[in-house]
N, C-alpha and C positions, 0 to 999 in steps of 0.2 A: 317094330315097325315106325320109321319117321312118319310125322304128319308134312304130310305136299305143302308149299307152302303156293298159294295164288299169285299171281302177279297179275297183275291191271293196268291192261295197256290205255291211256288215260289217250283222251281226240289230241292233242299237240303233240304228244309223243306218237300218233299214228302222223300224221301232220309231219314233223321227222322223218319220220321213214317217207314219205313220198316225198318228202325232197332231196332224200340222200338217194336213191333211186334213180331220179331223173336230175337230178346231178352229175350223178359216173354216166347213164349216157349220154350230157353233153362232153364229157372228160374226154369218152372213146373217140368224141374227135376232134380233141386235137392232144391225143396223150405223146405223139411219139414231136409234135410243136417242141424249140427247146424255150426254157425256161420262161424268156426275157416275154417272150411276144405271149404263153402262157397268162399272163400275168394281167393284163385288159382280157381274155377273155374264161377266163376265171371269176373274175368277179361278174359277168354280164353271165355265165354260166348258173353262177350261186343264184344272181335275180331270177331269171327266169325259172330255175326250179321254186324258189322261193312262190312265184305268182305261178305257174301250173299249177301250182297245188293247194290258193286261194284259191285260185277258179275254180278247179271242183269242190273246192269248201260251199264255194258261192249256188252253183251251179245246184247241191243237195237246197236246199236252202229254198231255193229260188222253185227250182220240181216240186218242193217236199209243201210250200204256203201259195206257192201260182206266184204269176208275174203279177194278179190285183193286188193290195192287201184292203182293209178294213179302219180307218185310226180314227179311235171314235173322241166324237167332237161335241162330249158337255153328252146332252140329249140327243143327240144322231150324231150316224158316222161317214164316213170318207173316204169314198173308194181315190186308191193311187196307190204307185208303180208300185213295185217293191224296193224298199230301201239297194237289199241284194241284189238286183236286177239291175241297177243303173250301176251300183259296185261294177257287176261279174263287166257292162257294160265298157266302162273307162277304163278296166284294168285288163281285160284282153287287148284295148287298141292297145296298152303299154307295153305288155306283151307279145306282141304280133310287132312293134316296134326293135324288141330288146333285141327276140330270134331272128329280126334279118339282118341287127346290127354286124352277129354274133355270125351268125353265116355271109355277110360280104365281109367282115377279117376272113373266114376261112378257107372262099372261098379265091381273094387274093392274095395267098397264103400259099392256096395250094397248086396254084396259077403257078405263083416262083417255085412251088415245088417239082412243080409236072406232079400233083399227083391228082387222082379224083375217086369219084364214087364215096365218098364217105356221107360227103352231106347226101345227097338223095337215101344215100341209103337209113338213115337216118328220119327221112322225110317215111319213107315207105315204112320202117317199120312205130309209126307217133301214129 
């Protein structure tokens, strides 16, 4: 019998899988559009997918470590806001802006082509 090789998935590989999964969800929204219109949407979708996966990671860190962390300062320590929470709060704003841009472009395109429903379906699945 041949020995089975165990393949370990790294956290980076797991994140890349989550990014690809999220990007596939965005791509379904604009798959029927002409290629010239897909270029900007593809870039926005890729950025939004990356941000979504990163937000999940940051949320895990905050849930694990808490909202407030202790920072040693010589003989004493200072409680401060978790740096991951600060990053999460900044990134969630950028994510929302990016997704809004994507949906605004899609809504304009859908009005021009008289399509509807795909954006609402995406939001319901999220």
